[in-house]
C-alpha positions in Angstrom: -4.9 -82.2 -3.1 -7.1 -79.4 -1.8 -8.4 -76.6 -4.0 -7.6 -73.1 -3.5 -11.1 -72.5 -1.9 -10.6 -75.4 0.4 -7.2 -74.1 1.4 -8.6 -70.6 2.1 -11.5 -72.0 4.1 -9.2 -74.1 6.3 -6.6 -71.5 6.6 -9.2 -69.0 7.9 -10.5 -71.5 10.5 -7.0 -72.4 11.6 -5.9 -68.8 11.8 -8.9 -67.1 13.4 -11.0 -69.8 15.2 -8.7 -72.8 16.0 -6.5 -70.9 18.5 -9.5 -70.2 20.8 -10.8 -73.8 20.3 -7.4 -75.1 21.4 -7.3 -72.9 24.4 -10.8 -73.8 25.6 -10.0 -77.5 25.0 -6.8 -77.5 27.0 -8.6 -75.6 29.8 -11.3 -78.2 29.9 -8.8 -81.0 30.0 -6.8 -79.2 32.8 -3.5 -79.9 31.0 -1.8 -79.3 27.6 -3.0 -82.4 25.7 -1.5 -83.0 22.4 -4.0 -82.4 19.5 -3.5 -83.7 16.0 -5.9 -82.5 13.3 -5.9 -83.9 9.8 -7.0 -80.7 8.2 -7.1 -81.8 4.7 -9.7 -84.5 5.5 -12.1 -81.9 7.0 -12.4 -79.9 3.9 -15.7 -80.9 2.3 -15.9 -79.3 -1.1 -19.6 -78.8 -1.1 -19.8 -77.2 2.5 -17.0 -74.7 2.5 -19.4 -71.9 3.5 -20.3 -73.9 6.6 -16.8 -74.9 7.7 -16.7 -72.9 10.9 -20.0 -73.9 12.4 -19.6 -77.5 11.2 -16.1 -78.0 12.6 -17.2 -76.4 15.9 -20.3 -78.4 16.2 -18.9 -81.8 15.0 -15.6 -81.7 16.8 -14.6 -78.9 19.1 -17.8 -78.1 21.0 -18.6 -81.8 21.9 -15.0 -82.6 22.8 -14.5 -79.5 24.9 -17.8 -80.2 26.8 -17.0 -83.8 27.3 -13.6 -83.0 28.7 -15.2 -80.4 31.0 -17.6 -82.9 32.3 -14.9 -85.4 33.1 -12.7 -82.9 34.9 -15.4 -81.6 37.1 -13.5 -83.1 40.0 -9.9 -84.2 41.0 -10.6 -87.8 40.3 -11.6 -87.1 36.8 -8.9 -84.5 36.2 -6.2 -87.0 37.5 -7.7 -89.9 35.5 -7.6 -88.0 32.2 -4.2 -86.6 32.8 -2.9 -90.0 33.5 -4.5 -91.7 30.6 -4.9 -89.3 27.7 -1.8 -88.4 25.7 -3.2 -87.3 22.4 -6.4 -86.4 20.6 -6.7 -87.0 16.8 -9.4 -85.3 14.8 -10.1 -86.5 11.3 -12.6 -87.4 8.7 -12.1 -90.9 7.1 -15.1 -90.3 4.9 -17.6 -92.7 6.3 -18.6 -92.1 9.8 -21.9 -90.1 10.4 -23.1 -91.7 13.6 -22.3 -90.3 16.9 -22.1 -93.8 18.5 -19.1 -94.7 16.2 -17.4 -91.2 16.4 -14.9 -91.6 19.2 -12.4 -94.3 20.1 -10.0 -94.3 23.0 -7.1 -96.7 22.8 -3.4 -96.6 23.4 -3.9 -93.2 25.3 -5.1 -91.6 22.2 -8.7 -90.4 21.7 -9.7 -90.3 18.0 -12.7 -88.4 16.7 -13.6 -89.5 13.2 -16.8 -88.1 11.6 -18.0 -86.5 8.4 -17.8 -82.7 9.0 -21.2 -82.2 7.2 -23.3 -85.1 8.6 -25.7 -84.8 11.6 -24.0 -81.5 12.5 -26.6 -80.4 15.1 -26.3 -83.8 17.0 -23.9 -82.0 19.5 -25.3 -83.6 22.6 -25.2 -87.1 21.2 -21.5 -86.6 20.4 -20.8 -85.3 24.0 -22.4 -88.4 25.3 -20.5 -90.6 23.0 -17.1 -89.1 24.0 -18.1 -89.4 27.7 -19.1 -93.1 27.3 -15.9 -93.9 25.5 -13.5 -92.0 27.9 -15.3 -93.0 31.1 -15.4 -96.7 30.3 -11.6 -96.7 29.7 -10.2 -94.2 32.3 
């Protein structure tokens, strides 16, 4: 169960930041891909003051950039639209490495990473998502 402070931090992100993230993500994908976020798993108690930059850098910026790079042409856009049905964002509590961060199977791209680990490794996460998607599209 989340504490009141965790609930407030997540609510603030969901209310004021997430709508723009979702809009950018769907624009980068070139279609309205389904997105499921396990919000409770993203609330790290010791890092609430960093929730906005951490969630952006760990999940939303790399994902949007990777999708943008894939959909740079019609071939990429069509491949993504025909293969990707859902994106899941979560923190199972143990993944800190960009190389283990993304899995694409059964038409679902899952991003699983600690929201407070290796936060500034944005480029590595973009590359990890690209490798995972491009190898399976």
